[in-house]
C-alpha positions as CSV (number, residue, x, y, z in Angstrom):
1,M,-99.1,60.9,-81.8
2,H,-97.5,59.2,-79.1
3,T,-98.6,59.7,-75.4
4,V,-96.7,58.9,-72.0
5,S,-99.3,57.5,-69.6
6,D,-97.0,56.8,-66.7
7,G,-95.0,59.9,-66.8
8,T,-92.0,58.1,-67.7
9,G,-90.3,57.6,-71.1
10,Y,-90.6,61.2,-72.2
11,L,-87.2,61.2,-73.7
12,E,-88.0,58.2,-75.9
13,T,-91.4,59.6,-76.9
14,F,-89.8,63.2,-77.5
15,F,-87.1,61.9,-79.8
16,E,-89.7,59.7,-81.6
17,E,-92.0,62.5,-82.2
18,V,-89.2,64.7,-83.4
19,R,-87.9,62.1,-85.7
20,S,-91.3,61.3,-87.3
21,A,-92.8,64.8,-87.3
22,G,-93.4,66.3,-90.8
23,F,-93.7,69.8,-91.8
24,F,-97.5,70.3,-91.0
25,R,-97.1,68.7,-87.8
26,R,-94.2,70.7,-86.7
27,L,-96.2,73.7,-87.8
28,F,-99.4,73.0,-86.1
29,S,-98.3,70.6,-83.1
30,W,-95.2,72.3,-81.8
31,R,-96.6,73.1,-78.6
32,H,-97.1,69.5,-77.8
33,I,-93.7,68.7,-79.0
34,Q,-92.4,71.6,-76.8
35,A,-94.3,70.4,-73.8
36,L,-93.0,67.0,-74.2
37,G,-89.5,68.5,-74.8
38,Y,-89.9,70.1,-71.3
39,E,-90.9,66.7,-69.7
40,A,-88.2,65.1,-71.6
41,Y,-85.7,67.6,-70.3
42,K,-87.0,67.0,-66.9
43,E,-86.6,63.1,-67.4
44,Y,-83.2,63.8,-68.8
45,G,-82.3,65.7,-65.7
46,L,-83.6,62.7,-63.8
47,L,-81.5,60.4,-65.6
48,L,-78.6,62.7,-65.5
49,R,-78.7,62.7,-61.8
50,D,-79.4,58.9,-61.6
51,Q,-76.4,58.6,-64.2
52,Q,-74.4,60.6,-61.7
53,S,-75.5,59.0,-58.7
54,H,-74.8,55.6,-60.5
55,N,-71.3,57.1,-61.7
56,A,-70.5,58.0,-57.9
57,R,-71.5,54.5,-56.9
58,V,-69.4,52.9,-59.6
59,Q,-66.6,55.4,-58.5
60,D,-67.0,54.0,-55.1
61,L,-67.0,50.5,-56.1
62,L,-64.0,51.1,-58.4
63,R,-62.3,52.8,-55.3
64,Q,-63.3,50.0,-53.1
65,L,-62.0,47.5,-55.9
66,E,-58.9,49.4,-56.0
67,E,-58.5,49.4,-52.3
68,E,-59.2,45.8,-52.2
69,W,-56.9,45.0,-55.1
70,S,-54.2,47.0,-53.4
71,K,-54.9,44.9,-50.2
72,D,-55.0,41.8,-52.4
73,R,-51.5,42.7,-54.0
74,F,-50.2,43.2,-50.4
75,N,-51.6,39.9,-49.4
76,I,-50.2,38.2,-52.4
77,K,-46.6,39.6,-51.6
78,E,-47.2,38.5,-47.9
79,I,-48.4,35.1,-49.2
80,D,-45.5,34.9,-51.5
81,R,-43.2,35.8,-48.4
82,L,-45.0,33.6,-46.1
83,K,-44.7,30.7,-48.7
84,A,-41.0,31.4,-48.9
85,E,-40.9,31.3,-45.2
86,L,-43.0,28.1,-45.2
87,I,-40.7,26.5,-47.6
88,D,-37.6,27.6,-45.3
89,A,-39.6,26.3,-42.4
90,R,-40.3,23.0,-44.0
91,A,-36.7,22.5,-44.9
92,S,-35.7,23.4,-41.2
93,L,-38.5,21.0,-40.3
94,N,-37.0,18.3,-42.3
95,V,-33.5,18.9,-40.8
96,L,-35.2,18.9,-37.3
97,N,-37.0,15.7,-38.2
98,D,-33.8,14.1,-39.1
99,K,-32.3,15.2,-36.0
100,V,-35.1,14.2,-34.0
101,T,-35.0,10.8,-35.8
102,E,-31.3,10.4,-35.0
103,C,-31.8,11.6,-31.5
104,E,-34.5,9.0,-31.2
105,K,-32.3,6.4,-32.4
106,T,-29.7,7.5,-30.1
107,I,-32.1,7.6,-27.2
108,T,-33.2,4.1,-28.1
109,E,-29.6,2.6,-28.2
110,F,-29.0,4.6,-25.0
111,R,-32.3,2.9,-23.5
112,T,-31.1,-0.5,-24.7
113,T,-27.5,0.1,-23.2
114,E,-29.1,1.5,-20.1
115,R,-31.4,-1.4,-19.5
116,S,-28.6,-3.9,-20.1
117,R,-26.3,-2.0,-17.8
118,Q,-29.1,-2.0,-15.3
119,E,-29.8,-5.7,-15.6
120,D,-26.0,-6.1,-15.2
121,Y,-25.8,-3.8,-12.2
122,L,-28.8,-5.7,-10.6
123,S,-27.3,-9.1,-11.3
124,K,-23.9,-7.9,-9.7
125,V,-25.7,-6.3,-6.8
126,T,-27.5,-9.6,-6.3
127,S,-24.1,-11.5,-6.5
128,L,-22.5,-9.0,-4.2
129,N,-25.4,-9.4,-1.7
130,T,-25.2,-13.2,-1.9
131,L,-21.4,-13.0,-1.4
132,V,-21.7,-10.4,1.6
133,E,-24.3,-12.9,3.0
134,K,-22.0,-15.8,2.6
135,V,-19.2,-13.9,4.1
136,N,-21.2,-12.8,7.0
137,E,-22.5,-16.3,7.4
138,D,-19.0,-17.7,7.2
139,E,-17.7,-15.1,9.8
140,R,-20.8,-16.0,12.0
141,Q,-20.0,-19.6,11.7
142,L,-16.2,-19.0,12.2
143,Q,-17.1,-16.9,15.2
144,E,-19.2,-19.5,16.6
145,E,-16.4,-22.2,16.0
146,K,-14.0,-20.0,17.6
147,E,-16.3,-19.3,20.7
148,Q,-17.0,-23.0,20.9
149,A,-13.3,-23.7,20.7
150,I,-12.6,-21.3,23.4
151,R,-15.5,-22.7,25.5
152,S,-14.2,-26.2,24.9
153,H,-10.7,-25.2,25.8
154,I,-11.9,-23.5,28.9
155,E,-14.1,-26.4,29.9
156,E,-11.2,-28.6,29.2
157,M,-9.0,-26.6,31.5
158,K,-11.5,-26.5,34.1
159,R,-11.8,-30.2,33.8
160,T,-8.2,-30.6,34.1
161,W,-7.9,-28.2,37.0
162,S,-10.9,-30.0,38.8
163,V,-9.1,-33.2,38.7
164,H,-5.6,-31.7,39.2
165,E,-5.5,-32.4,43.0
166,A,-6.6,-36.0,42.7
167,K,-4.0,-36.4,39.7
168,V,-1.1,-35.0,41.7
169,E,-2.0,-37.3,44.7
170,E,-2.3,-40.3,42.5
171,T,1.0,-39.6,40.7
172,I,2.9,-38.9,43.9
173,K,1.4,-42.2,45.5
174,N,2.6,-44.0,42.3
175,L,6.1,-42.6,42.1
176,C,6.7,-43.2,45.9
177,K,5.5,-47.0,45.4
178,K,7.6,-47.1,42.4
179,H,10.8,-45.8,43.9
180,Q,10.0,-47.0,47.4
181,V,9.6,-43.6,49.0
182,G,7.4,-43.0,52.2
183,Y,4.2,-41.4,51.6
184,L,1.8,-39.7,54.0
185,D,-1.8,-39.1,53.7
186,K,-3.4,-35.8,55.2
187,E,-4.6,-37.6,58.2
188,K,-1.2,-39.3,59.0
189,V,1.2,-36.3,59.1
190,P,2.7,-36.0,62.5
191,F,2.7,-32.2,62.5
192,K,0.1,-29.4,62.5
193,G,-1.8,-28.6,59.2
194,K,-2.9,-31.0,56.6
195,P,-0.8,-30.7,53.5
196,D,-2.1,-32.3,50.3
197,N,0.9,-34.7,50.0
198,T,3.9,-35.5,52.1
199,I,6.7,-37.7,51.6
200,L,9.4,-38.9,54.0
201,V,12.9,-38.7,52.8
202,C,16.0,-39.1,55.1
203,Q,13.7,-38.6,58.3
204,E,12.6,-35.3,56.7
205,Y,9.0,-34.4,55.7
206,V,8.9,-32.9,52.4
207,V,5.3,-31.1,51.4
208,F,3.8,-31.3,48.0
209,D,0.7,-28.9,47.7
210,A,-1.6,-29.1,44.4
211,K,-2.8,-25.6,43.5
212,S,-5.2,-24.9,40.5
213,P,-7.0,-21.9,39.4
214,E,-10.6,-21.4,40.5
215,G,-11.8,-19.8,37.4
216,E,-10.6,-19.2,33.7
217,D,-8.9,-15.9,34.5
218,L,-5.3,-16.8,35.2
219,S,-4.2,-13.1,35.8
220,N,-4.4,-13.5,39.5
221,F,-3.1,-17.1,39.9
222,P,0.5,-16.3,40.5
223,D,-0.5,-13.9,43.3
224,Y,-2.7,-16.7,44.7
225,V,0.0,-19.3,44.5
226,K,2.5,-16.8,46.2
227,S,-0.1,-16.2,49.0
228,Q,-0.3,-20.0,49.5
229,A,3.4,-20.2,49.6
230,E,3.6,-17.8,52.2
231,K,0.9,-19.7,54.3
232,A,3.1,-22.8,53.8
233,S,5.2,-21.4,56.7
234,K,2.9,-23.3,59.1
235,Y,4.3,-26.5,57.8
236,V,8.1,-25.6,57.8
237,R,8.0,-24.2,61.4
238,E,7.3,-27.8,62.4
239,K,10.1,-30.2,63.6
240,D,11.6,-32.5,60.8
241,V,9.8,-30.6,57.9
242,R,12.2,-29.8,55.1
243,K,12.5,-26.1,54.3
244,E,11.4,-26.5,50.7
245,V,7.8,-26.6,49.7
246,F,6.7,-27.8,46.3
247,L,3.5,-26.2,44.9
248,V,2.2,-28.3,42.0
249,V,0.3,-26.3,39.3
250,P,-1.3,-27.4,36.0
251,S,1.0,-27.7,33.0
252,N,-1.2,-25.4,31.1
253,T,-0.8,-22.4,33.8
254,V,2.9,-22.5,34.1
255,H,3.5,-19.8,31.4
256,V,1.7,-17.1,33.8
257,F,4.6,-17.5,36.4
258,R,7.6,-15.2,35.9
259,E,9.6,-17.2,38.7
260,H,9.5,-20.6,39.6
261,C,11.1,-20.3,43.0
262,I,9.9,-18.1,45.8
263,N,12.4,-17.2,48.4
264,L,10.7,-16.5,51.6
265,G,13.7,-16.4,53.9
266,D,13.4,-19.3,56.2
267,Y,12.2,-21.7,53.4
268,K,11.8,-21.7,49.6
269,A,8.7,-22.5,47.6
270,Y,9.1,-24.1,44.3
271,I,6.4,-24.0,41.5
272,I,6.5,-27.1,39.5
273,T,4.4,-29.2,37.2
274,L,3.2,-32.9,37.2
275,D,6.0,-33.7,34.7
276,S,8.7,-32.7,37.2
277,L,7.6,-34.7,40.2
278,E,9.6,-37.9,39.3
279,P,12.9,-36.3,38.8
280,I,12.4,-34.1,42.0
281,I,11.4,-37.1,44.0
282,L,14.4,-39.0,42.6
283,S,16.8,-36.2,43.5
284,L,15.4,-36.3,47.1
285,K,15.5,-40.0,47.3
286,K,19.2,-39.7,46.1
287,I,19.9,-38.4,49.7
288,E,18.9,-41.5,51.4
289,D,21.9,-43.3,49.9
290,Y,23.8,-41.6,52.7
291,E,23.1,-42.3,56.3
292,F,24.2,-38.9,57.5
293,V,24.6,-35.8,55.2
294,E,27.4,-34.4,57.5
295,Q,29.3,-37.6,56.6
296,L,29.4,-36.8,52.8
297,S,32.7,-35.7,51.4
298,P,32.7,-32.3,49.6
299,E,32.9,-34.1,46.1
300,Q,29.7,-36.2,47.1
301,R,28.0,-33.2,48.1
302,D,29.0,-31.4,45.0
303,D,27.8,-34.3,43.0
304,I,24.3,-34.3,44.8
305,C,24.0,-30.5,44.2
306,R,25.1,-31.0,40.5
307,V,22.5,-33.8,39.9
308,I,19.8,-31.6,41.8
309,G,20.7,-28.6,39.8
310,R,20.7,-30.3,36.5
311,L,17.3,-31.8,37.2
312,S,16.1,-28.5,38.4
313,H,17.4,-26.9,35.1
314,L,16.0,-29.7,33.0
315,T,12.7,-29.4,34.6
316,K,12.4,-25.6,34.0
317,R,13.8,-26.1,30.7
318,R,11.3,-28.6,29.8
319,I,8.6,-26.3,31.1
320,Q,9.9,-23.4,29.2
321,I,10.2,-25.3,25.9
322,D,6.9,-26.9,26.3
323,T,5.5,-23.3,26.9
324,F,7.4,-21.9,23.8
325,F,6.1,-24.6,21.5
326,C,2.6,-24.5,23.0
327,E,2.3,-20.9,22.0
328,E,4.0,-21.7,18.6
329,F,1.5,-24.4,18.0
330,S,-1.4,-22.0,19.0
331,D,-0.1,-19.4,16.5
332,A,0.2,-22.1,13.8
333,L,-3.5,-23.3,14.6
334,K,-4.7,-19.5,14.2
335,S,-3.0,-19.3,10.9
336,C,-4.9,-22.2,9.8
337,R,-8.1,-19.9,9.7
338,C,-6.8,-18.4,6.5
339,L,-7.2,-21.3,4.5
340,P,-9.9,-21.5,1.9
341,D,-13.2,-23.0,3.1
342,D,-12.9,-26.5,1.2
343,L,-9.3,-27.0,2.4
344,A,-10.2,-26.1,5.9
345,Q,-13.3,-28.5,5.8
346,K,-11.0,-31.2,4.5
347,A,-8.3,-30.6,7.1
348,L,-11.2,-30.6,9.7
349,E,-12.3,-34.0,8.5
350,Y,-8.7,-35.4,8.8
351,E,-8.4,-33.7,12.0
352,R,-11.5,-35.6,13.5
353,S,-10.2,-38.8,12.1
354,S,-6.9,-38.5,13.6
355,K,-5.9,-39.9,17.1
356,V,-2.8,-39.8,19.2
357,N,-2.1,-42.4,21.7
358,P,0.8,-41.7,23.9
359,P,2.4,-44.6,25.9
360,V,0.2,-45.5,28.8
361,E,2.0,-46.0,32.2
362,Q,1.4,-49.0,34.1
363,R,1.8,-49.1,37.8
364,T,3.7,-52.4,38.3
365,K,5.7,-52.0,35.3
366,L,9.2,-49.8,35.6
367,I,10.4,-47.7,32.7
368,S,13.7,-49.4,31.8
369,D,16.8,-47.4,31.2
370,K,17.5,-49.7,28.0
371,E,14.1,-49.0,26.7
372,L,14.7,-45.4,27.0
373,E,18.2,-45.8,25.4
374,R,16.9,-47.7,22.5
375,A,14.2,-45.2,21.8
376,L,16.8,-42.4,22.0
377,E,19.0,-44.2,19.5
378,S,16.1,-44.7,17.3
379,A,15.3,-41.1,17.5
380,R,19.0,-40.2,16.6
381,K,18.8,-42.4,13.6
382,E,15.5,-40.8,12.5
383,A,17.1,-37.5,12.9
384,A,20.2,-38.5,10.8
385,Y,17.8,-39.8,8.1
386,L,16.1,-36.3,8.1
387,E,19.5,-34.7,8.1
388,L,18.9,-33.1,11.4
389,D,22.1,-31.8,13.3
390,T,22.1,-33.5,16.9
391,S,25.8,-33.0,17.5
392,D,27.2,-31.6,20.9
393,E,27.5,-28.2,19.0
394,A,23.8,-28.1,17.9
395,A,22.9,-29.2,21.2
396,G,24.9,-26.3,22.6
397,I,23.2,-23.8,20.4
398,M,19.8,-25.1,21.5
399,Q,20.8,-25.0,25.0
400,A,21.6,-21.2,24.5
401,M,18.5,-20.1,22.9
402,P,16.4,-18.0,25.1
403,L,13.0,-19.3,23.9
404,L,10.6,-17.7,26.2
405,K,13.2,-15.9,28.4
406,E,12.5,-12.6,27.1
407,K,8.8,-13.1,27.0
408,S,8.6,-14.4,30.6
409,G,10.8,-11.9,32.1
410,G,12.1,-14.8,34.4
411,K,15.3,-17.0,34.4
412,G,15.8,-20.5,33.0
């Protein structure tokens, strides 16, 4: 007979007892089997409850597994979708990568081009700055040369003006000695006042006063000369003083005068230059060929007036032409500034090496009429060789040219 010592395993023991019990045991030990059956039933109930509990747990696990499986299936679909999106994204990424590569290539080319452009720009800016500096330096040098030329010109004018009085006096003395005309110093004049230079012609005293500017500004010089002409009345009031006064001005100032004859009523003042002294003195000396002016015939007086008029006209015309060409030469010199630097420098070198030597006048040597005629004939031949028209018709055209008449506002 089987026993259960630990209170468990009744079912197994019960089934073993029932299977192995014979007839007599079933007859006499049934109570024991019945008690064991009760215990086995209880154990069966416990097992049934355990099984139900286990089944519940299994159901829970199955439910959880189903839920997780459902989630897994959803996740698989999501994963598949994400995989598809990932494939599309990778394809788009490849396209973008290609575009980025192309853009980087373009950027690299642009940077290379930009760097080259910047270098070219900086090179051109440097060249431009160098050129600007050179132009500024050339302009500065040109301005300095221009200012220096102006200063030199002014200094030369001042030197000319400072020696003008002495030069006039020396020239008149030489001319008077050359043509045998009486000359009187300041201290030897027999009348009041001390004119710079006085000559005696036909028992008349002719006054020559030298006038020059005080400064470089010539705008007031005509008014100054006019006031000096008015003050010369103290001379012409004196006895035996000719009613004509000659005011000798520097040749480079004659262009500022609109008129060269100032009519002051009782007398006239003539504005002349150093070049016109000799023809004027010669025209005055011509009167000495006649002992008395009253004894001259009308034809002789007309001849004298014609000579004086012609000499006066030639003197004024010479002054007018010299002034005209002075301005033209000055404009031509100004136009030389547009020459390129190398040509201007070369021209300057030739200018420095050039020298003009006009004939030197000697006090004891007379200017021969024959020498002048030979020189004139030589000039005519040279003009003919150059095919220049020197006929009377051309001379008449030249004579009729106004030159500076319109500019000066005066009369020739």
